Residue frames as qw, qx, qy, qz and C-alpha x, y, z in Angstrom:
[[0.909, 0.041, -0.196, -0.365, -27.14, -16.20, 120.54],
 [0.240, 0.490, -0.802, 0.244, -24.15, -17.67, 122.31],
 [0.109, -0.102, 0.913, -0.379, -24.76, -21.05, 124.01],
 [0.701, 0.170, 0.149, -0.676, -28.27, -21.39, 122.58],
 [0.650, 0.028, 0.756, 0.065, -29.18, -24.95, 121.53],
 [0.184, 0.416, -0.546, -0.704, -28.95, -25.59, 117.80],
 [0.807, 0.326, 0.409, -0.275, -31.38, -27.26, 115.43],
 [0.180, -0.384, 0.741, 0.521, -29.36, -29.15, 112.81],
 [0.757, 0.476, 0.249, -0.373, -31.05, -29.80, 109.47],
 [0.306, -0.336, 0.761, 0.463, -29.52, -32.11, 106.87],
 [0.666, 0.532, 0.088, -0.515, -31.00, -31.95, 103.37],
 [0.862, 0.188, 0.442, 0.163, -30.45, -33.89, 100.17],
 [0.380, 0.907, -0.169, -0.067, -28.29, -31.29, 98.40],
 [0.554, 0.581, -0.537, 0.260, -24.53, -31.40, 98.09],
 [0.855, -0.395, -0.297, 0.155, -22.96, -33.64, 100.71],
 [0.178, 0.710, -0.379, 0.565, -20.95, -31.53, 103.14],
 [0.593, -0.168, -0.680, 0.398, -19.41, -32.82, 106.35],
 [0.397, -0.872, -0.267, -0.098, -20.73, -31.22, 109.54],
 [0.369, 0.592, -0.353, 0.623, -18.26, -28.65, 110.81],
 [0.239, -0.369, 0.596, -0.673, -19.55, -28.99, 114.37],
 [0.343, -0.155, -0.926, -0.044, -21.04, -31.94, 116.18],
 [0.509, -0.579, -0.246, -0.587, -24.43, -31.75, 117.88],
 [0.003, -0.237, 0.764, -0.600, -24.60, -31.90, 121.66],
 [0.080, -0.352, -0.918, 0.162, -27.29, -33.47, 123.83],
 [0.128, 0.556, 0.379, -0.729, -29.08, -30.09, 123.96],
 [0.203, 0.339, -0.458, -0.797, -29.32, -29.86, 120.17],
 [0.708, 0.348, 0.507, -0.346, -31.94, -31.30, 117.81],
 [0.135, -0.291, 0.745, 0.584, -31.28, -33.08, 114.51],
 [0.680, 0.475, 0.329, -0.451, -33.77, -33.17, 111.64],
 [0.377, -0.037, 0.761, 0.527, -33.24, -35.29, 108.54],
 [0.443, 0.561, 0.073, -0.695, -34.88, -33.47, 105.64],
 [0.838, 0.458, -0.081, -0.286, -36.01, -35.94, 102.99],
 [0.892, 0.328, -0.249, 0.187, -32.96, -37.53, 101.32],
 [0.016, 0.737, -0.514, 0.439, -30.66, -36.00, 103.94],
 [0.861, -0.360, 0.255, -0.252, -31.54, -39.10, 105.97],
 [0.930, 0.279, -0.122, 0.205, -29.06, -41.03, 103.80],
 [0.326, 0.671, -0.402, 0.531, -26.20, -38.70, 104.77],
 [0.490, -0.591, 0.408, -0.494, -26.99, -39.01, 108.47],
 [0.985, -0.092, 0.111, -0.097, -27.08, -42.79, 108.16],
 [0.759, 0.474, -0.255, 0.366, -23.65, -42.70, 106.48],
 [0.090, 0.640, -0.437, 0.626, -22.33, -40.56, 109.34],
 [0.473, -0.178, -0.811, 0.295, -23.81, -42.87, 111.96],
 [0.108, -0.003, 0.351, -0.930, -26.07, -40.12, 113.33],
 [0.047, -0.501, -0.864, -0.039, -29.63, -40.92, 114.39],
 [0.084, -0.367, -0.129, -0.917, -31.96, -37.95, 113.77],
 [0.163, 0.191, 0.673, -0.696, -34.50, -36.81, 116.33],
 [0.539, 0.571, 0.375, -0.493, -37.00, -36.18, 113.54],
 [0.326, 0.031, 0.715, 0.617, -37.40, -37.05, 109.85],
 [0.351, 0.662, 0.298, -0.592, -39.38, -34.63, 107.65],
 [0.018, 0.352, -0.610, -0.710, -40.14, -34.79, 103.94],
 [0.795, 0.314, 0.034, -0.518, -42.25, -36.01, 101.06],
 [0.649, -0.302, 0.681, 0.154, -39.37, -38.44, 100.39],
 [0.738, 0.657, 0.063, -0.140, -39.27, -37.89, 96.65],
 [0.295, 0.773, -0.560, 0.043, -35.45, -37.99, 96.80],
 [0.438, -0.358, 0.807, -0.169, -35.33, -41.42, 98.46],
 [0.329, 0.141, -0.837, -0.414, -35.58, -44.72, 96.60],
 [0.468, -0.400, -0.783, -0.090, -37.91, -46.04, 99.30],
 [0.416, -0.754, -0.065, -0.504, -39.97, -44.65, 102.15],
 [0.134, 0.367, -0.753, 0.529, -38.26, -44.65, 105.54],
 [0.346, -0.381, -0.839, 0.175, -39.79, -46.50, 108.44],
 [0.220, -0.578, -0.109, -0.778, -42.58, -44.27, 109.70],
 [0.490, -0.411, -0.673, 0.372, -42.99, -43.81, 113.43],
 [0.210, -0.905, -0.337, 0.156, -43.58, -40.94, 115.86],
 [0.394, -0.582, 0.234, 0.672, -40.27, -39.40, 114.71],
 [0.292, 0.117, 0.655, 0.687, -41.40, -39.14, 111.07],
 [0.334, 0.625, 0.284, -0.646, -43.49, -36.43, 109.45],
 [0.429, 0.231, 0.715, 0.501, -44.62, -37.34, 105.93],
 [0.166, 0.519, 0.030, -0.838, -45.44, -34.28, 103.83],
 [0.696, 0.581, 0.404, -0.123, -47.65, -34.21, 100.74],
 [0.609, 0.066, 0.407, 0.677, -45.79, -34.03, 97.43],
 [0.127, 0.618, 0.352, 0.692, -47.90, -31.06, 96.27],
 [0.434, -0.734, -0.378, 0.361, -47.50, -28.20, 98.76],
 [0.152, 0.967, -0.027, 0.205, -46.43, -24.58, 99.10],
 [0.434, -0.791, 0.431, 0.019, -43.60, -25.19, 101.59],
 [0.572, 0.472, -0.670, 0.048, -40.36, -26.88, 100.62],
 [0.839, -0.271, -0.454, 0.129, -39.33, -29.78, 102.82],
 [0.484, 0.098, -0.379, 0.782, -36.64, -27.57, 104.38],
 [0.244, -0.405, 0.035, -0.880, -39.14, -24.82, 105.21],
 [0.786, -0.398, -0.309, -0.358, -41.41, -27.39, 106.86],
 [0.786, -0.109, -0.453, 0.407, -38.46, -28.78, 108.83],
 [0.214, 0.248, -0.290, 0.899, -37.41, -25.33, 110.08],
 [0.495, -0.442, -0.105, -0.741, -40.98, -24.69, 111.19],
 [0.856, -0.320, -0.404, -0.029, -40.90, -27.92, 113.18],
 [0.605, 0.022, -0.396, 0.690, -37.65, -26.83, 114.84],
 [0.066, -0.363, 0.097, -0.925, -39.05, -23.37, 115.55],
 [0.680, -0.446, -0.287, -0.505, -42.20, -24.89, 117.06],
 [0.846, -0.273, -0.392, 0.237, -39.98, -26.85, 119.42],
 [0.417, -0.887, -0.041, 0.193, -38.34, -23.64, 120.65],
 [0.691, -0.134, 0.260, 0.661, -35.14, -23.55, 118.59],
 [0.188, 0.944, 0.087, -0.256, -33.96, -20.20, 117.23],
 [0.040, -0.700, 0.620, 0.352, -30.54, -21.13, 115.79],
 [0.910, 0.297, 0.253, -0.136, -30.45, -23.39, 112.73],
 [0.194, -0.542, 0.699, 0.424, -27.47, -25.07, 111.04],
 [0.824, 0.442, 0.166, -0.314, -28.40, -26.27, 107.55],
 [0.266, -0.418, 0.778, 0.387, -26.28, -28.85, 105.72],
 [0.297, 0.232, 0.872, 0.313, -27.07, -30.38, 102.35],
 [0.230, 0.778, 0.455, -0.368, -28.96, -27.22, 101.43],
 [0.195, 0.773, -0.321, -0.511, -26.77, -26.06, 98.53],
 [0.105, -0.278, 0.872, 0.389, -25.56, -27.61, 95.29],
 [0.280, 0.387, 0.878, 0.031, -27.82, -29.67, 93.11],
 [0.154, 0.736, 0.555, 0.356, -30.82, -27.59, 92.05],
 [0.232, 0.201, -0.110, 0.946, -30.13, -23.86, 92.06],
 [0.398, -0.544, -0.284, -0.682, -33.77, -23.07, 92.84],
 [0.762, -0.510, -0.394, 0.061, -33.55, -25.01, 96.10],
 [0.568, -0.062, -0.239, 0.785, -30.33, -23.21, 97.04],
 [0.038, -0.359, -0.087, -0.929, -32.03, -19.86, 96.46],
 [0.611, -0.554, -0.401, -0.398, -35.06, -21.03, 98.44],
 [0.749, -0.378, -0.390, 0.380, -32.79, -21.89, 101.37],
 [0.329, 0.106, -0.122, 0.930, -31.16, -18.46, 101.24],
 [0.344, -0.489, -0.242, -0.764, -34.63, -16.91, 101.37],
 [0.744, -0.479, -0.466, -0.028, -35.30, -19.16, 104.36],
 [0.560, -0.105, -0.339, 0.748, -32.28, -17.66, 106.16],
 [0.028, -0.284, -0.034, -0.958, -33.80, -14.21, 105.69],
 [0.597, -0.494, -0.403, -0.487, -37.14, -15.39, 107.04],
 [0.733, -0.350, -0.473, 0.342, -35.47, -16.84, 110.14],
 [0.370, 0.029, -0.205, 0.906, -33.61, -13.56, 110.72],
 [0.225, -0.366, -0.180, -0.885, -36.73, -11.44, 110.31],
 [0.710, -0.501, -0.399, -0.292, -38.48, -13.58, 112.93],
 [0.417, -0.800, 0.328, -0.280, -35.66, -13.03, 115.43],
 [0.925, -0.222, 0.275, 0.139, -33.58, -16.17, 114.87],
 [0.061, 0.748, -0.569, -0.335, -30.37, -16.96, 113.04],
 [0.950, 0.205, 0.232, -0.033, -29.81, -19.52, 110.33],
 [0.152, -0.668, 0.633, 0.361, -26.53, -20.73, 108.85],
 [0.898, 0.408, 0.074, -0.149, -26.36, -22.47, 105.47],
 [0.483, -0.572, 0.584, 0.313, -23.14, -24.43, 105.06],
 [0.742, 0.619, -0.197, -0.167, -21.75, -24.76, 101.56],
 [0.914, 0.159, -0.217, 0.305, -18.58, -26.61, 100.63],
 [0.576, 0.108, -0.257, 0.769, -16.21, -23.82, 101.72],
 [0.052, -0.318, 0.065, -0.944, -18.47, -21.00, 102.86],
 [0.048, -0.471, -0.778, 0.414, -21.19, -20.12, 105.33],
 [0.100, -0.429, -0.363, -0.821, -24.24, -18.10, 104.34],
 [0.176, -0.470, -0.708, 0.496, -26.24, -16.31, 107.03],
 [0.024, -0.654, -0.381, -0.653, -28.68, -13.42, 107.36],
 [0.224, -0.316, -0.526, 0.757, -29.21, -10.57, 109.80],
 [0.059, -0.718, -0.512, -0.468, -32.18, -8.23, 110.21],
 [0.239, -0.866, 0.023, -0.438, -31.84, -4.83, 111.93],
 [0.854, -0.499, 0.086, 0.118, -28.84, -6.29, 113.71],
 [0.100, 0.831, -0.546, -0.029, -25.06, -6.71, 113.80],
 [0.990, -0.006, -0.047, 0.136, -22.65, -9.57, 113.16],
 [0.152, -0.889, 0.432, -0.007, -19.09, -9.42, 114.52],
 [0.931, 0.229, -0.220, 0.181, -15.92, -11.33, 113.61],
 [0.667, -0.661, 0.122, 0.321, -12.69, -11.71, 115.63],
 [0.051, 0.837, -0.435, -0.329, -9.28, -10.40, 114.53],
 [0.449, -0.251, 0.828, 0.223, -8.36, -13.96, 113.48],
 [0.673, 0.566, 0.439, -0.185, -10.96, -13.91, 110.70],
 [0.155, -0.468, 0.558, 0.667, -9.46, -14.06, 107.23],
 [0.317, 0.283, 0.826, 0.369, -10.58, -14.30, 103.64],
 [0.116, -0.187, -0.376, -0.900, -13.36, -12.72, 101.62],
 [0.124, 0.459, 0.749, -0.461, -16.74, -11.63, 102.98],
 [0.052, -0.243, -0.505, -0.827, -19.65, -10.49, 100.83],
 [0.146, 0.396, 0.614, -0.666, -22.80, -8.66, 101.89],
 [0.064, -0.285, -0.646, -0.705, -26.03, -8.40, 99.90],
 [0.392, 0.038, 0.317, -0.863, -29.33, -6.71, 100.61],
 [0.091, 0.272, 0.954, 0.086, -32.20, -9.17, 100.72],
 [0.167, 0.752, 0.502, -0.393, -34.83, -6.49, 101.22],
 [0.476, 0.793, 0.252, 0.284, -35.38, -3.99, 98.41],
 [0.188, 0.769, -0.274, 0.547, -33.38, -1.44, 100.39],
 [0.742, -0.450, -0.353, 0.349, -31.19, -1.85, 103.50],
 [0.104, 0.859, -0.090, 0.492, -30.21, 1.39, 105.21],
 [0.454, -0.777, 0.369, -0.232, -27.75, 2.30, 107.92],
 [0.978, 0.084, -0.088, 0.169, -25.25, -0.30, 106.74],
 [0.162, -0.867, 0.471, -0.030, -21.83, -0.19, 108.39],
 [0.953, 0.130, -0.177, 0.207, -18.86, -2.40, 107.52],
 [0.234, -0.894, 0.359, -0.135, -16.08, -1.86, 110.04],
 [0.568, -0.520, 0.631, 0.091, -12.63, -3.40, 110.34],
 [0.806, 0.330, 0.462, 0.168, -12.72, -4.58, 106.72],
 [0.503, -0.029, 0.357, 0.786, -10.60, -3.55, 103.74],
 [0.033, -0.354, -0.394, -0.848, -13.44, -1.52, 102.22],
 [0.006, -0.330, -0.688, 0.646, -15.42, 0.13, 105.04],
 [0.119, -0.564, -0.544, -0.609, -18.96, 1.42, 104.68],
 [0.082, -0.202, -0.520, 0.826, -20.48, 4.13, 106.86],
 [0.369, 0.486, 0.435, -0.662, -24.25, 4.64, 106.98],
 [0.081, 0.195, -0.702, -0.680, -24.54, 3.21, 103.48],
 [0.733, 0.259, 0.257, -0.574, -27.63, 2.08, 101.59],
 [0.154, -0.176, 0.915, 0.330, -27.60, -1.32, 99.88],
 [0.689, 0.267, -0.012, -0.674, -30.17, -2.41, 97.32],
 [0.740, -0.026, 0.672, -0.017, -31.09, -5.88, 96.16],
 [0.719, 0.673, 0.173, 0.013, -30.42, -4.82, 92.55],
 [0.403, 0.801, -0.357, 0.263, -26.76, -3.80, 92.94],
 [0.903, -0.244, -0.261, 0.236, -23.94, -5.83, 94.61],
 [0.057, 0.884, -0.278, 0.372, -22.08, -2.99, 96.32],
 [0.576, -0.649, 0.443, -0.227, -21.05, -5.21, 99.24],
 [0.985, 0.157, -0.049, 0.043, -19.43, -8.04, 97.29],
 [0.818, 0.268, -0.196, 0.471, -15.82, -9.22, 97.82],
 [0.222, -0.881, 0.284, -0.308, -14.73, -7.34, 100.91],
 [0.725, 0.213, -0.575, 0.314, -11.82, -8.67, 102.97],
 [0.689, -0.702, -0.137, 0.119, -10.93, -9.24, 106.61],
 [0.327, 0.822, -0.282, 0.372, -7.89, -7.25, 107.73],
 [0.598, 0.070, -0.611, 0.514, -6.65, -8.87, 110.96],
 [0.114, -0.107, 0.433, -0.888, -8.71, -6.60, 113.19],
 [0.268, 0.385, 0.801, -0.371, -12.17, -7.12, 114.63],
 [0.106, -0.083, -0.534, -0.835, -14.72, -6.76, 111.84],
 [0.256, 0.405, 0.728, -0.490, -18.44, -6.12, 111.96],
 [0.071, -0.291, -0.615, -0.730, -21.44, -5.74, 109.69],
 [0.125, 0.391, 0.604, -0.683, -24.41, -3.67, 110.91],
 [0.074, -0.387, -0.589, -0.706, -27.77, -2.94, 109.30],
 [0.145, 0.088, 0.466, -0.868, -30.12, -0.52, 111.03],
 [0.639, 0.358, 0.315, -0.604, -33.12, -1.17, 108.77],
 [0.674, 0.473, -0.430, -0.370, -33.33, -4.12, 106.44],
 [0.923, -0.174, 0.343, -0.018, -32.21, -7.68, 105.93],
 [0.197, 0.738, -0.610, -0.210, -28.74, -8.67, 104.73],
 [0.997, 0.067, -0.007, 0.048, -27.37, -11.92, 103.32],
 [0.140, -0.837, 0.529, 0.019, -23.75, -12.45, 104.38],
 [0.970, 0.197, -0.122, 0.077, -21.29, -14.98, 102.95],
 [0.115, -0.824, 0.544, -0.112, -17.93, -15.74, 104.54],
 [0.494, 0.349, -0.796, 0.010, -15.38, -18.62, 104.75],
 [0.837, -0.375, -0.369, -0.151, -16.26, -21.65, 106.85],
 [0.687, -0.002, -0.439, 0.579, -12.92, -21.44, 108.65],
 [0.004, 0.353, -0.198, 0.915, -13.95, -18.04, 110.00],
 [0.298, -0.473, -0.795, 0.235, -15.88, -18.12, 113.25],
 [0.168, -0.708, -0.212, -0.652, -18.43, -15.42, 113.96],
 [0.075, 0.089, -0.641, 0.758, -18.30, -13.86, 117.42],
 [0.245, -0.520, -0.804, -0.152, -21.64, -15.00, 118.86],
 [0.223, -0.598, -0.043, -0.769, -24.05, -12.44, 120.21]]
């Protein structure tokens, strides 16, 4: 996914500074109260999506605003990702999607898995960590990576799991979503990789660590 344009989404969760700045090829969506953060940063979004229950007043509505009903199945973030996907984006950087309500954080982690299972890649930026998901795929890290990395099965069972170049390697292992076998591994100063042959994984690693793009 190297060099693919990125859809940036900024929600109303914990305020975290963007670790990378959008380029002209990227697309920025303010998700509900995330509009306030973008205004503070002096960034004009390409699109504003939400039911705006986390804003004290409705934003100015124009052709860049999608007003969602307050009673709906999709969260505002899910609706925003769908808008980005419809516009052709397959890589999503989500800020303001953690902290605050735990249920929304969990919903956003589920959203990462959905993106992965549809052939894209989502990244949820927390204060110090990045959360991502892979499906029947591999993620690779350079020798400069350091810190703790944790791997969880999102699907009931994930098979053919390999963890290479890490302190605690796994070879053709099976992970289940009821037991955290992959928690608290460590980078070792060599190239590291996580592979799953069948299933969907949730992977958490330090923000300062840069994944080697596919």
